HTML snippet that shows the backbone in 3Dmol.js (N, CA, C, O; Angstrom):
<script src="https://3Dmol.org/build/3Dmol-min.js"></script>
<div id="view" style="width:600px;height:400px;position:relative"></div>
<script>
const pdb = `
ATOM      1  N   MET A   1       5.971 -17.003   8.128  1.00  0.00           N
ATOM      2  CA  MET A   1       6.190 -16.424   7.472  1.00  0.00           C
ATOM      3  C   MET A   1       7.889 -15.997   8.008  1.00  0.00           C
ATOM      4  O   MET A   1       7.973 -15.585   9.165  1.00  0.00           O
ATOM      5  N   GLU A   2       8.959 -16.077   7.337  1.00  0.00           N
ATOM      6  CA  GLU A   2      10.527 -16.058   7.456  1.00  0.00           C
ATOM      7  C   GLU A   2      10.594 -15.084   7.589  1.00  0.00           C
ATOM      8  O   GLU A   2       9.545 -14.525   7.267  1.00  0.00           O
ATOM      9  N   PHE A   3      11.932 -13.919   8.209  1.00  0.00           N
ATOM     10  CA  PHE A   3      12.499 -12.852   8.665  1.00  0.00           C
ATOM     11  C   PHE A   3      12.409 -12.260   7.595  1.00  0.00           C
ATOM     12  O   PHE A   3      11.508 -11.421   7.577  1.00  0.00           O
ATOM     13  N   SER A   4      13.128 -12.388   6.471  1.00  0.00           N
ATOM     14  CA  SER A   4      13.364 -11.786   5.016  1.00  0.00           C
ATOM     15  C   SER A   4      12.040 -11.527   4.583  1.00  0.00           C
ATOM     16  O   SER A   4      11.422 -10.465   4.653  1.00  0.00           O
ATOM     17  N   GLY A   5      11.538 -13.038   3.953  1.00  0.00           N
ATOM     18  CA  GLY A   5      10.683 -11.928   3.857  1.00  0.00           C
ATOM     19  C   GLY A   5       9.180 -11.376   4.870  1.00  0.00           C
ATOM     20  O   GLY A   5       8.305 -11.319   4.007  1.00  0.00           O
ATOM     21  N   VAL A   6       8.597 -11.015   6.072  1.00  0.00           N
ATOM     22  CA  VAL A   6       8.731  -9.787   6.486  1.00  0.00           C
ATOM     23  C   VAL A   6       9.663  -8.572   6.788  1.00  0.00           C
ATOM     24  O   VAL A   6       9.261  -7.821   7.677  1.00  0.00           O
ATOM     25  N   LEU A   7      10.668  -8.312   6.275  1.00  0.00           N
ATOM     26  CA  LEU A   7      11.857  -7.198   6.002  1.00  0.00           C
ATOM     27  C   LEU A   7      11.280  -6.754   4.743  1.00  0.00           C
ATOM     28  O   LEU A   7      10.867  -5.601   4.859  1.00  0.00           O
ATOM     29  N   ALA A   8      11.078  -7.298   3.450  1.00  0.00           N
ATOM     30  CA  ALA A   8      10.358  -7.431   1.929  1.00  0.00           C
ATOM     31  C   ALA A   8       9.507  -6.227   2.431  1.00  0.00           C
ATOM     32  O   ALA A   8       9.664  -5.010   2.334  1.00  0.00           O
ATOM     33  N   MET A   9       8.064  -7.403   3.294  1.00  0.00           N
ATOM     34  CA  MET A   9       6.623  -6.652   3.323  1.00  0.00           C
ATOM     35  C   MET A   9       6.666  -5.335   4.218  1.00  0.00           C
ATOM     36  O   MET A   9       5.547  -4.891   4.477  1.00  0.00           O
ATOM     37  N   LEU A  10       7.893  -4.530   4.810  1.00  0.00           N
ATOM     38  CA  LEU A  10       7.880  -3.613   5.456  1.00  0.00           C
ATOM     39  C   LEU A  10       8.451  -3.099   4.314  1.00  0.00           C
ATOM     40  O   LEU A  10       7.869  -2.053   4.030  1.00  0.00           O
ATOM     41  N   PHE A  11       9.137  -3.303   3.702  1.00  0.00           N
ATOM     42  CA  PHE A  11      10.187  -2.012   2.844  1.00  0.00           C
ATOM     43  C   PHE A  11       9.414  -2.031   1.531  1.00  0.00           C
ATOM     44  O   PHE A  11       9.673  -1.016   0.886  1.00  0.00           O
ATOM     45  N   ILE A  12       8.591  -2.803   0.944  1.00  0.00           N
ATOM     46  CA  ILE A  12       7.535  -2.602  -0.103  1.00  0.00           C
ATOM     47  C   ILE A  12       6.473  -1.767   0.659  1.00  0.00           C
ATOM     48  O   ILE A  12       5.895  -0.785   0.193  1.00  0.00           O
ATOM     49  N   GLY A  13       6.262  -2.402   2.148  1.00  0.00           N
ATOM     50  CA  GLY A  13       4.805  -1.208   1.850  1.00  0.00           C
ATOM     51  C   GLY A  13       5.707   0.151   2.559  1.00  0.00           C
ATOM     52  O   GLY A  13       5.613   0.998   1.671  1.00  0.00           O
ATOM     53  N   ALA A  14       6.316   0.619   3.408  1.00  0.00           N
ATOM     54  CA  ALA A  14       7.129   1.920   3.963  1.00  0.00           C
ATOM     55  C   ALA A  14       7.462   2.136   2.539  1.00  0.00           C
ATOM     56  O   ALA A  14       7.562   3.350   2.721  1.00  0.00           O
ATOM     57  N   ILE A  15       7.806   1.972   0.864  1.00  0.00           N
ATOM     58  CA  ILE A  15       8.329   2.957  -0.235  1.00  0.00           C
ATOM     59  C   ILE A  15       6.359   3.277  -1.045  1.00  0.00           C
ATOM     60  O   ILE A  15       5.908   4.126  -1.813  1.00  0.00           O
ATOM     61  N   ALA A  16       5.784   2.137  -0.355  1.00  0.00           N
ATOM     62  CA  ALA A  16       3.885   1.726  -1.129  1.00  0.00           C
ATOM     63  C   ALA A  16       3.434   3.409   0.170  1.00  0.00           C
ATOM     64  O   ALA A  16       2.747   4.335  -0.262  1.00  0.00           O
ATOM     65  N   GLY A  17       3.900   3.410   1.392  1.00  0.00           N
ATOM     66  CA  GLY A  17       2.969   4.157   2.026  1.00  0.00           C
ATOM     67  C   GLY A  17       4.013   5.796   1.776  1.00  0.00           C
ATOM     68  O   GLY A  17       3.464   6.892   1.887  1.00  0.00           O
ATOM     69  N   TRP A  18       5.290   5.680   1.491  1.00  0.00           N
ATOM     70  CA  TRP A  18       5.582   6.978   0.794  1.00  0.00           C
ATOM     71  C   TRP A  18       5.089   7.507  -0.250  1.00  0.00           C
ATOM     72  O   TRP A  18       4.339   8.411   0.118  1.00  0.00           O
ATOM     73  N   LEU A  19       5.114   7.418  -1.467  1.00  0.00           N
ATOM     74  CA  LEU A  19       4.753   7.184  -2.110  1.00  0.00           C
ATOM     75  C   LEU A  19       2.908   7.860  -2.104  1.00  0.00           C
ATOM     76  O   LEU A  19       2.361   8.830  -2.629  1.00  0.00           O
ATOM     77  N   SER A  20       2.579   7.051  -1.466  1.00  0.00           N
ATOM     78  CA  SER A  20       1.136   7.020  -1.948  1.00  0.00           C
ATOM     79  C   SER A  20       0.522   8.213  -1.183  1.00  0.00           C
ATOM     80  O   SER A  20      -0.429   8.723  -1.777  1.00  0.00           O
ATOM     81  N   GLY A  21       0.897   8.855   0.175  1.00  0.00           N
ATOM     82  CA  GLY A  21       1.391  10.019   1.118  1.00  0.00           C
ATOM     83  C   GLY A  21       1.671  10.914   0.295  1.00  0.00           C
ATOM     84  O   GLY A  21       1.139  11.984   0.592  1.00  0.00           O
ATOM     85  N   LYS A  22       2.580  10.950  -1.062  1.00  0.00           N
ATOM     86  CA  LYS A  22       2.831  11.912  -1.865  1.00  0.00           C
ATOM     87  C   LYS A  22       2.201  12.491  -3.359  1.00  0.00           C
ATOM     88  O   LYS A  22       2.286  13.460  -4.114  1.00  0.00           O
ATOM     89  N   ILE A  23       1.244  10.674  -3.164  1.00  0.00           N
ATOM     90  CA  ILE A  23       0.017  10.842  -4.802  1.00  0.00           C
ATOM     91  C   ILE A  23      -0.925  11.612  -4.103  1.00  0.00           C
ATOM     92  O   ILE A  23      -1.650  12.253  -4.863  1.00  0.00           O
ATOM     93  N   MET A  24      -1.196  11.790  -2.703  1.00  0.00           N
ATOM     94  CA  MET A  24      -2.190  11.865  -2.219  1.00  0.00           C
ATOM     95  C   MET A  24      -2.372  13.713  -1.733  1.00  0.00           C
ATOM     96  O   MET A  24      -3.486  14.214  -1.575  1.00  0.00           O
ATOM     97  N   GLU A  25      -1.267  14.382  -1.585  1.00  0.00           N
ATOM     98  CA  GLU A  25      -1.016  15.312  -1.328  1.00  0.00           C
ATOM     99  C   GLU A  25      -1.108  15.739  -0.019  1.00  0.00           C
ATOM    100  O   GLU A  25      -1.763  16.758   0.199  1.00  0.00           O
ATOM    101  N   GLY A  26      -0.337  14.892   1.305  1.00  0.00           N
ATOM    102  CA  GLY A  26      -0.492  15.670   2.155  1.00  0.00           C
ATOM    103  C   GLY A  26      -0.820  13.977   3.327  1.00  0.00           C
ATOM    104  O   GLY A  26      -0.252  13.623   4.360  1.00  0.00           O
ATOM    105  N   ARG A  27      -1.732  13.451   2.684  1.00  0.00           N
ATOM    106  CA  ARG A  27      -2.350  12.568   3.750  1.00  0.00           C
ATOM    107  C   ARG A  27      -2.116  11.729   4.379  1.00  0.00           C
ATOM    108  O   ARG A  27      -2.850  10.885   4.894  1.00  0.00           O
ATOM    109  N   GLY A  28      -0.391  11.961   4.422  1.00  0.00           N
ATOM    110  CA  GLY A  28       0.145  11.069   5.409  1.00  0.00           C
ATOM    111  C   GLY A  28      -0.009  10.355   6.658  1.00  0.00           C
ATOM    112  O   GLY A  28      -0.963  10.843   7.264  1.00  0.00           O
ATOM    113  N   PHE A  29       0.519   9.420   7.288  1.00  0.00           N
ATOM    114  CA  PHE A  29       0.735   9.594   8.855  1.00  0.00           C
ATOM    115  C   PHE A  29       2.130   9.381   9.419  1.00  0.00           C
ATOM    116  O   PHE A  29       2.093   8.600  10.371  1.00  0.00           O
ATOM    117  N   GLY A  30       3.332   9.822   9.138  1.00  0.00           N
ATOM    118  CA  GLY A  30       4.490   9.971   9.210  1.00  0.00           C
ATOM    119  C   GLY A  30       4.624   8.173   8.936  1.00  0.00           C
ATOM    120  O   GLY A  30       3.890   7.226   8.658  1.00  0.00           O
ATOM    121  N   LEU A  31       5.825   8.409   9.174  1.00  0.00           N
ATOM    122  CA  LEU A  31       7.018   7.163   8.634  1.00  0.00           C
ATOM    123  C   LEU A  31       5.810   5.328   8.930  1.00  0.00           C
ATOM    124  O   LEU A  31       5.205   4.494   8.256  1.00  0.00           O
ATOM    125  N   ILE A  32       6.235   5.762  10.870  1.00  0.00           N
ATOM    126  CA  ILE A  32       5.344   4.164  10.640  1.00  0.00           C
ATOM    127  C   ILE A  32       3.400   4.128  10.565  1.00  0.00           C
ATOM    128  O   ILE A  32       2.821   3.042  10.521  1.00  0.00           O
ATOM    129  N   GLY A  33       3.049   4.729  10.563  1.00  0.00           N
ATOM    130  CA  GLY A  33       1.536   5.173  10.003  1.00  0.00           C
ATOM    131  C   GLY A  33       1.347   5.172   8.354  1.00  0.00           C
ATOM    132  O   GLY A  33       0.233   4.972   7.872  1.00  0.00           O
ATOM    133  N   ASN A  34       2.614   5.431   7.450  1.00  0.00           N
ATOM    134  CA  ASN A  34       2.501   5.335   6.577  1.00  0.00           C
ATOM    135  C   ASN A  34       3.308   3.309   6.024  1.00  0.00           C
ATOM    136  O   ASN A  34       3.126   2.739   4.949  1.00  0.00           O
ATOM    137  N   ILE A  35       3.835   2.969   6.813  1.00  0.00           N
ATOM    138  CA  ILE A  35       4.571   1.376   6.758  1.00  0.00           C
ATOM    139  C   ILE A  35       3.002   1.220   6.583  1.00  0.00           C
ATOM    140  O   ILE A  35       2.496   1.100   5.467  1.00  0.00           O
ATOM    141  N   ILE A  36       2.305   1.229   7.693  1.00  0.00           N
ATOM    142  CA  ILE A  36       1.713   0.490   7.878  1.00  0.00           C
ATOM    143  C   ILE A  36       0.352   0.372   6.725  1.00  0.00           C
ATOM    144  O   ILE A  36       0.326  -0.659   6.053  1.00  0.00           O
ATOM    145  N   VAL A  37      -0.455   1.124   6.560  1.00  0.00           N
ATOM    146  CA  VAL A  37      -1.203   2.246   5.107  1.00  0.00           C
ATOM    147  C   VAL A  37      -0.636   0.904   3.902  1.00  0.00           C
ATOM    148  O   VAL A  37      -1.181  -0.113   3.476  1.00  0.00           O
ATOM    149  N   GLY A  38       0.760   1.570   3.662  1.00  0.00           N
ATOM    150  CA  GLY A  38       1.548   0.571   2.800  1.00  0.00           C
ATOM    151  C   GLY A  38       1.517  -0.692   2.712  1.00  0.00           C
ATOM    152  O   GLY A  38       1.594  -1.218   1.602  1.00  0.00           O
ATOM    153  N   VAL A  39       1.349  -1.770   4.359  1.00  0.00           N
ATOM    154  CA  VAL A  39       1.466  -3.102   4.456  1.00  0.00           C
ATOM    155  C   VAL A  39      -0.289  -3.391   4.324  1.00  0.00           C
ATOM    156  O   VAL A  39      -0.810  -4.318   3.704  1.00  0.00           O
ATOM    157  N   VAL A  40      -0.872  -2.490   4.967  1.00  0.00           N
ATOM    158  CA  VAL A  40      -2.401  -2.819   4.707  1.00  0.00           C
ATOM    159  C   VAL A  40      -2.324  -2.398   3.230  1.00  0.00           C
ATOM    160  O   VAL A  40      -2.446  -3.445   2.595  1.00  0.00           O
ATOM    161  N   GLY A  41      -2.189  -1.425   2.426  1.00  0.00           N
ATOM    162  CA  GLY A  41      -2.856  -1.488   1.283  1.00  0.00           C
ATOM    163  C   GLY A  41      -2.536  -2.431  -0.054  1.00  0.00           C
ATOM    164  O   GLY A  41      -3.212  -2.854  -0.992  1.00  0.00           O
ATOM    165  N   ALA A  42      -0.812  -2.561   0.459  1.00  0.00           N
ATOM    166  CA  ALA A  42      -0.454  -4.092  -0.308  1.00  0.00           C
ATOM    167  C   ALA A  42      -1.586  -5.367  -0.195  1.00  0.00           C
ATOM    168  O   ALA A  42      -1.728  -6.097  -1.176  1.00  0.00           O
ATOM    169  N   PHE A  43      -2.370  -5.598   1.021  1.00  0.00           N
ATOM    170  CA  PHE A  43      -2.671  -6.785   1.432  1.00  0.00           C
ATOM    171  C   PHE A  43      -4.593  -6.357   0.869  1.00  0.00           C
ATOM    172  O   PHE A  43      -5.525  -7.144   0.706  1.00  0.00           O
ATOM    173  N   LEU A  44      -4.559  -4.750   0.702  1.00  0.00           N
ATOM    174  CA  LEU A  44      -5.648  -5.160  -0.021  1.00  0.00           C
ATOM    175  C   LEU A  44      -6.158  -5.061  -1.459  1.00  0.00           C
ATOM    176  O   LEU A  44      -7.316  -5.178  -1.862  1.00  0.00           O
ATOM    177  N   ALA A  45      -4.609  -4.729  -2.400  1.00  0.00           N
ATOM    178  CA  ALA A  45      -4.477  -4.782  -3.357  1.00  0.00           C
ATOM    179  C   ALA A  45      -4.107  -5.935  -4.015  1.00  0.00           C
ATOM    180  O   ALA A  45      -4.023  -6.064  -5.236  1.00  0.00           O
ATOM    181  N   GLY A  46      -3.822  -7.029  -2.914  1.00  0.00           N
ATOM    182  CA  GLY A  46      -3.585  -8.441  -3.233  1.00  0.00           C
ATOM    183  C   GLY A  46      -4.940  -9.532  -3.155  1.00  0.00           C
ATOM    184  O   GLY A  46      -5.117 -10.700  -3.501  1.00  0.00           O
ATOM    185  N   THR A  47      -5.955  -8.246  -2.365  1.00  0.00           N
ATOM    186  CA  THR A  47      -7.321  -9.418  -2.537  1.00  0.00           C
ATOM    187  C   THR A  47      -7.915  -8.369  -3.678  1.00  0.00           C
ATOM    188  O   THR A  47      -7.858  -9.171  -4.610  1.00  0.00           O
ATOM    189  N   ILE A  48      -8.348  -7.379  -4.179  1.00  0.00           N
ATOM    190  CA  ILE A  48      -9.160  -6.580  -4.847  1.00  0.00           C
ATOM    191  C   ILE A  48      -8.644  -7.315  -6.383  1.00  0.00           C
ATOM    192  O   ILE A  48      -9.365  -7.861  -7.218  1.00  0.00           O
ATOM    193  N   PHE A  49      -7.735  -7.192  -6.403  1.00  0.00           N
ATOM    194  CA  PHE A  49      -7.209  -6.544  -8.324  1.00  0.00           C
ATOM    195  C   PHE A  49      -6.988  -7.632  -8.573  1.00  0.00           C
ATOM    196  O   PHE A  49      -6.348  -7.625  -9.625  1.00  0.00           O
ATOM    197  N   PRO A  50      -7.255  -9.441  -7.946  1.00  0.00           N
ATOM    198  CA  PRO A  50      -6.928 -10.226  -8.712  1.00  0.00           C
ATOM    199  C   PRO A  50      -8.338 -10.608  -9.019  1.00  0.00           C
ATOM    200  O   PRO A  50      -8.544 -11.180 -10.089  1.00  0.00           O
ATOM    201  N   ALA A  51      -9.694 -10.273  -7.921  1.00  0.00           N
ATOM    202  CA  ALA A  51     -11.048 -10.302  -8.554  1.00  0.00           C
ATOM    203  C   ALA A  51     -11.470  -9.616  -9.379  1.00  0.00           C
ATOM    204  O   ALA A  51     -12.637  -9.749  -9.749  1.00  0.00           O
ATOM    205  N   LEU A  52     -10.533  -8.556  -9.980  1.00  0.00           N
ATOM    206  CA  LEU A  52     -10.600  -7.280 -10.862  1.00  0.00           C
ATOM    207  C   LEU A  52     -10.131  -8.262 -11.953  1.00  0.00           C
ATOM    208  O   LEU A  52     -10.629  -8.167 -13.075  1.00  0.00           O
ATOM    209  N   GLY A  53      -9.321  -9.081 -11.722  1.00  0.00           N
ATOM    210  CA  GLY A  53      -8.944  -9.616 -13.133  1.00  0.00           C
ATOM    211  C   GLY A  53      -7.492  -9.619 -13.309  1.00  0.00           C
ATOM    212  O   GLY A  53      -6.773 -10.368 -13.970  1.00  0.00           O
ATOM    213  N   PHE A  54      -7.006  -7.809 -11.976  1.00  0.00           N
ATOM    214  CA  PHE A  54      -5.126  -7.885 -12.489  1.00  0.00           C
ATOM    215  C   PHE A  54      -4.290  -8.673 -11.896  1.00  0.00           C
ATOM    216  O   PHE A  54      -4.257  -8.911 -10.689  1.00  0.00           O
ATOM    217  N   GLY A  55      -3.441  -9.190 -12.906  1.00  0.00           N
ATOM    218  CA  GLY A  55      -2.614  -9.962 -12.431  1.00  0.00           C
ATOM    219  C   GLY A  55      -1.588  -8.879 -11.254  1.00  0.00           C
ATOM    220  O   GLY A  55      -1.419  -7.698 -11.556  1.00  0.00           O
ATOM    221  N   VAL A  56      -1.253  -9.196 -10.538  1.00  0.00           N
ATOM    222  CA  VAL A  56      -0.301  -8.616  -9.235  1.00  0.00           C
ATOM    223  C   VAL A  56       1.117  -9.103  -9.546  1.00  0.00           C
ATOM    224  O   VAL A  56       2.000  -8.613  -8.842  1.00  0.00           O
ATOM    225  N   GLY A  57       1.424  -9.841 -10.329  1.00  0.00           N
ATOM    226  CA  GLY A  57       2.634 -10.124 -11.451  1.00  0.00           C
ATOM    227  C   GLY A  57       3.705 -11.185 -10.092  1.00  0.00           C
ATOM    228  O   GLY A  57       3.258 -11.899  -9.195  1.00  0.00           O
ATOM    229  N   GLY A  58       5.292 -10.865 -10.474  1.00  0.00           N
ATOM    230  CA  GLY A  58       5.470 -10.520  -9.249  1.00  0.00           C
ATOM    231  C   GLY A  58       6.707  -9.969  -9.779  1.00  0.00           C
ATOM    232  O   GLY A  58       6.887  -9.991 -10.997  1.00  0.00           O
ATOM    233  N   GLY A  59       7.994  -9.242  -8.620  1.00  0.00           N
ATOM    234  CA  GLY A  59       9.342  -8.716  -9.311  1.00  0.00           C
ATOM    235  C   GLY A  59       8.738  -7.784  -7.738  1.00  0.00           C
ATOM    236  O   GLY A  59       7.761  -7.770  -6.990  1.00  0.00           O
ATOM    237  N   LEU A  60       9.483  -7.400  -7.833  1.00  0.00           N
ATOM    238  CA  LEU A  60       9.550  -5.727  -6.732  1.00  0.00           C
ATOM    239  C   LEU A  60       9.139  -4.395  -6.969  1.00  0.00           C
ATOM    240  O   LEU A  60       8.664  -3.606  -6.151  1.00  0.00           O
ATOM    241  N   LEU A  61       9.385  -4.212  -8.254  1.00  0.00           N
ATOM    242  CA  LEU A  61       8.689  -3.303  -9.161  1.00  0.00           C
ATOM    243  C   LEU A  61       7.001  -3.288  -8.864  1.00  0.00           C
ATOM    244  O   LEU A  61       6.362  -2.766  -7.950  1.00  0.00           O
ATOM    245  N   SER A  62       6.537  -4.152 -10.132  1.00  0.00           N
ATOM    246  CA  SER A  62       4.663  -4.996  -9.423  1.00  0.00           C
ATOM    247  C   SER A  62       4.534  -4.692  -8.144  1.00  0.00           C
ATOM    248  O   SER A  62       3.641  -3.908  -7.823  1.00  0.00           O
ATOM    249  N   SER A  63       5.542  -5.344  -6.995  1.00  0.00           N
ATOM    250  CA  SER A  63       4.673  -5.274  -5.968  1.00  0.00           C
ATOM    251  C   SER A  63       4.754  -3.871  -5.068  1.00  0.00           C
ATOM    252  O   SER A  63       4.083  -3.774  -4.041  1.00  0.00           O
ATOM    253  N   ILE A  64       5.561  -2.868  -5.492  1.00  0.00           N
ATOM    254  CA  ILE A  64       5.827  -1.788  -5.369  1.00  0.00           C
ATOM    255  C   ILE A  64       4.476  -0.767  -5.986  1.00  0.00           C
ATOM    256  O   ILE A  64       3.901   0.011  -5.224  1.00  0.00           O
ATOM    257  N   PHE A  65       4.181  -0.869  -7.089  1.00  0.00           N
ATOM    258  CA  PHE A  65       3.205  -0.008  -7.602  1.00  0.00           C
ATOM    259  C   PHE A  65       2.026  -0.511  -7.337  1.00  0.00           C
ATOM    260  O   PHE A  65       1.259   0.329  -6.867  1.00  0.00           O
ATOM    261  N   PHE A  66       1.310  -2.222  -7.534  1.00  0.00           N
ATOM    262  CA  PHE A  66       0.486  -2.490  -6.730  1.00  0.00           C
ATOM    263  C   PHE A  66      -0.170  -2.432  -5.399  1.00  0.00           C
ATOM    264  O   PHE A  66      -1.318  -2.752  -5.090  1.00  0.00           O
ATOM    265  N   ALA A  67       0.904  -1.902  -4.592  1.00  0.00           N
ATOM    266  CA  ALA A  67       0.883  -2.055  -2.782  1.00  0.00           C
ATOM    267  C   ALA A  67       0.201  -0.615  -3.053  1.00  0.00           C
ATOM    268  O   ALA A  67      -0.978  -0.517  -2.713  1.00  0.00           O
ATOM    269  N   THR A  68       0.994   0.819  -3.788  1.00  0.00           N
ATOM    270  CA  THR A  68       0.753   2.088  -3.926  1.00  0.00           C
ATOM    271  C   THR A  68      -0.669   2.137  -4.281  1.00  0.00           C
ATOM    272  O   THR A  68      -1.350   3.042  -3.798  1.00  0.00           O
ATOM    273  N   ALA A  69      -1.190   1.291  -5.048  1.00  0.00           N
ATOM    274  CA  ALA A  69      -2.201   1.787  -5.915  1.00  0.00           C
ATOM    275  C   ALA A  69      -3.562   1.265  -4.059  1.00  0.00           C
ATOM    276  O   ALA A  69      -4.467   1.886  -3.502  1.00  0.00           O
ATOM    277  N   GLY A  70      -2.894  -0.147  -3.805  1.00  0.00           N
ATOM    278  CA  GLY A  70      -4.162  -0.577  -2.132  1.00  0.00           C
ATOM    279  C   GLY A  70      -3.453   0.741  -1.746  1.00  0.00           C
ATOM    280  O   GLY A  70      -3.393   1.313  -2.834  1.00  0.00           O
ATOM    281  N   ALA A  71      -2.909   1.518  -0.879  1.00  0.00           N
ATOM    282  CA  ALA A  71      -2.596   1.881  -0.198  1.00  0.00           C
ATOM    283  C   ALA A  71      -3.512   3.514  -0.429  1.00  0.00           C
ATOM    284  O   ALA A  71      -4.122   4.100   0.466  1.00  0.00           O
ATOM    285  N   VAL A  72      -3.388   3.913  -1.689  1.00  0.00           N
ATOM    286  CA  VAL A  72      -4.445   5.126  -2.551  1.00  0.00           C
ATOM    287  C   VAL A  72      -5.166   5.336  -2.374  1.00  0.00           C
ATOM    288  O   VAL A  72      -5.832   6.350  -2.167  1.00  0.00           O
ATOM    289  N   ILE A  73      -5.274   4.013  -2.421  1.00  0.00           N
ATOM    290  CA  ILE A  73      -7.121   3.470  -2.126  1.00  0.00           C
ATOM    291  C   ILE A  73      -7.583   4.101  -0.937  1.00  0.00           C
ATOM    292  O   ILE A  73      -8.399   4.949  -0.578  1.00  0.00           O
ATOM    293  N   LEU A  74      -6.560   3.192  -0.393  1.00  0.00           N
ATOM    294  CA  LEU A  74      -7.033   3.439   1.308  1.00  0.00           C
ATOM    295  C   LEU A  74      -7.071   4.687   1.681  1.00  0.00           C
ATOM    296  O   LEU A  74      -8.218   5.080   1.894  1.00  0.00           O
ATOM    297  N   LEU A  75      -6.391   5.323   1.811  1.00  0.00           N
ATOM    298  CA  LEU A  75      -6.252   6.652   2.223  1.00  0.00           C
ATOM    299  C   LEU A  75      -7.110   7.666   1.284  1.00  0.00           C
ATOM    300  O   LEU A  75      -6.953   8.848   1.590  1.00  0.00           O
ATOM    301  N   PHE A  76      -7.825   7.463   0.401  1.00  0.00           N
ATOM    302  CA  PHE A  76      -9.189   7.579   0.066  1.00  0.00           C
ATOM    303  C   PHE A  76     -10.088   7.324   0.986  1.00  0.00           C
ATOM    304  O   PHE A  76     -10.761   8.215   1.505  1.00  0.00           O
ATOM    305  N   LEU A  77     -10.193   6.052   1.288  1.00  0.00           N
ATOM    306  CA  LEU A  77     -10.993   5.061   2.347  1.00  0.00           C
ATOM    307  C   LEU A  77     -11.374   6.798   3.637  1.00  0.00           C
ATOM    308  O   LEU A  77     -12.217   7.644   3.935  1.00  0.00           O
ATOM    309  N   ILE A  78      -9.656   6.191   3.979  1.00  0.00           N
ATOM    310  CA  ILE A  78     -10.038   6.864   5.093  1.00  0.00           C
ATOM    311  C   ILE A  78      -9.983   8.473   4.792  1.00  0.00           C
ATOM    312  O   ILE A  78     -10.781   8.909   5.622  1.00  0.00           O
ATOM    313  N   GLY A  79      -9.384   9.800   3.924  1.00  0.00           N
ATOM    314  CA  GLY A  79     -10.453  10.763   3.870  1.00  0.00           C
ATOM    315  C   GLY A  79     -11.920  11.012   3.917  1.00  0.00           C
ATOM    316  O   GLY A  79     -12.490  12.013   4.349  1.00  0.00           O
ATOM    317  N   LEU A  80     -12.437   9.932   3.399  1.00  0.00           N
ATOM    318  CA  LEU A  80     -13.760   9.951   2.615  1.00  0.00           C
ATOM    319  C   LEU A  80     -14.492  10.358   4.404  1.00  0.00           C
ATOM    320  O   LEU A  80     -15.152  11.354   4.697  1.00  0.00           O
ATOM    321  N   ILE A  81     -13.906   8.727   5.717  1.00  0.00           N
ATOM    322  CA  ILE A  81     -13.941   8.572   6.791  1.00  0.00           C
ATOM    323  C   ILE A  81     -14.546  10.027   8.118  1.00  0.00           C
ATOM    324  O   ILE A  81     -15.465  10.431   8.831  1.00  0.00           O
ATOM    325  N   ARG A  82     -12.845  10.304   7.534  1.00  0.00           N
ATOM    326  CA  ARG A  82     -12.556  11.747   8.501  1.00  0.00           C
ATOM    327  C   ARG A  82     -13.579  13.026   7.689  1.00  0.00           C
ATOM    328  O   ARG A  82     -14.130  13.771   8.498  1.00  0.00           O
ATOM    329  N   LYS A  83     -13.801  13.260   6.523  1.00  0.00           N
ATOM    330  CA  LYS A  83     -14.813  13.874   6.366  1.00  0.00           C
ATOM    331  C   LYS A  83     -16.273  13.951   7.137  1.00  0.00           C
ATOM    332  O   LYS A  83     -16.729  14.886   7.795  1.00  0.00           O
ATOM    333  N   ALA A  84     -16.781  12.834   6.882  1.00  0.00           N
ATOM    334  CA  ALA A  84     -18.357  12.091   7.313  1.00  0.00           C
ATOM    335  C   ALA A  84     -18.281  12.877   8.982  1.00  0.00           C
ATOM    336  O   ALA A  84     -19.191  12.698   9.791  1.00  0.00           O
TER     337      ALA A  84
END
`;
const viewer = $3Dmol.createViewer("view");
viewer.addModel(pdb, "pdb");
viewer.setStyle({}, {cartoon: {color: "spectrum"}});
viewer.zoomTo();
viewer.render();
</script>
């Protein structure tokens, strides 16, 4: 992976993590934690959504949208595990 690809992944992950923290109302993990949740959420969305028939598409906005959706799912699952 090229350096610019890593920077784009971190940028999209940071935005997705921040947005998912806002959507899930305070369930974020700070800046670094949100970047990690966003990157993992992007990976989660990239594997789950195509299997369900949703096209991830290309472009910055669609990447941020799907990464945010994956990060929200991840934060929801982490919240379930924390309650158990």
